[in-house]
N, C-alpha and C positions, 0 to 999 in steps of 0.2 A: 615427306611431309603429310601425305594422305594417311599413312600409317600412324603418325604421331597424332593427327586430329582424331582418328578413330580411338586410339588408346586413351587419349585425354578424355574424350566423351564417355568412355567406359570406366573411367577412374583408375586406369592401369598404367598411365604414363609416369615415368620417373619424375619425382617432385622437382629435381634440379633442371628439368627441361621446360617446365611450365612458363617461366619468365621469358623464354626465347621463342615461343611459338609465333611464327610469322616474322621473325627477325633473323638476322644473320644470313646464312645460306638460304633459308626459307624466303627471306625478303628478296634475295637476288633472283631466285627462281620465279617468284611472283612477278617481279619486274620484267624478267625475260618473257614470261607468258602474257604479261599485261593484264594481270588479274589481281583483285583486292583480296587480302587474307580472309576477312570476314565473309565475303561473298563465296570464296572457295570453301571455307569451313561449313557454311550453310549447305552448299551443294553436296559435300562429302557426307554430311549427316543425313541427307535425304536418302542415301544408299546408292548402290551401284558399284560396278567393278572399277579398278584403277583405269582400265582402258576407256570405259564409258566417261569417267571423270576427266581424263585427258582430252577426249573428244569434245566434251563440254567446254573445257578451258580454251581449246582452239576456236570453238564457235563464239565464245564470249570475248576472248582476247585477240589472239592472232593465230592463224594456221602455221604449223611448223612443217618445214620440208626436211629432207634427209640431212642437208647441210646444217640446219639449225640443231637438229638432234645430235649430230656429231660434235658440233661446237659445244653444246651443253655438256655432253658426256666427257669430252676432253677437259673442259673447265672443271667439272666436279671431280674427276679422277686426279687432277693435278693440284687442287686447291691446298695451299699450305706449303707447297714446294717452291721455295725461293720467290715468294710473292708477298702481297699485302697482308696475308694471313699467317705468314711464317712465325711472327712473334706470338700470336695467339696460340698456335700449335705448340710452340716451345713452352708456353705457360701451362697449357693443359697437360702436356706430358710431365712437366715438373710437378704439378699439383697432384698427379696420379701416381707419382713415384716412378715414372718412366723416362725421366730426363736423360738417362744414359743410353736409351734405345735409339741409336742412330738409324736403325732400319725403319723407324716410323717417320716417314717423310711427308705424308699428306694427311689431311683431315679425315678422309675416308678410311685410310689405314688405321689411324688412331681410333676412330669410332668403332671399327670392326674389332679391335683389340679391347676397347673399353666395354663393349657390349657382349664380349665373349665369343665372337665368331672366328677370331684368330688368336693365336698365342703370341 
């Protein structure tokens, strides 16, 4: 999300992502961190590393322990696999001409393929 905020501010974020800034998975992460999107956006635009911004989020929202981090990482890695997002993943795959790709089972995997990091 930090990367998307930076890209958007620089005018380099894909147009089709603009409408979902702070929504969807971003909103879930914001709720998890207990941070408001516009507040986070302002902080990101002030500058700093991802680590500095995460520390700021913890100071503003809630501190995260190792269990919190593991839970978030597990959630993010499995999102779309037999859960409330499965239908959205199937639609995105179909819209992208990837509907026959049974190997794409999570949103993260789909995004990696869609953005060219995987084949």
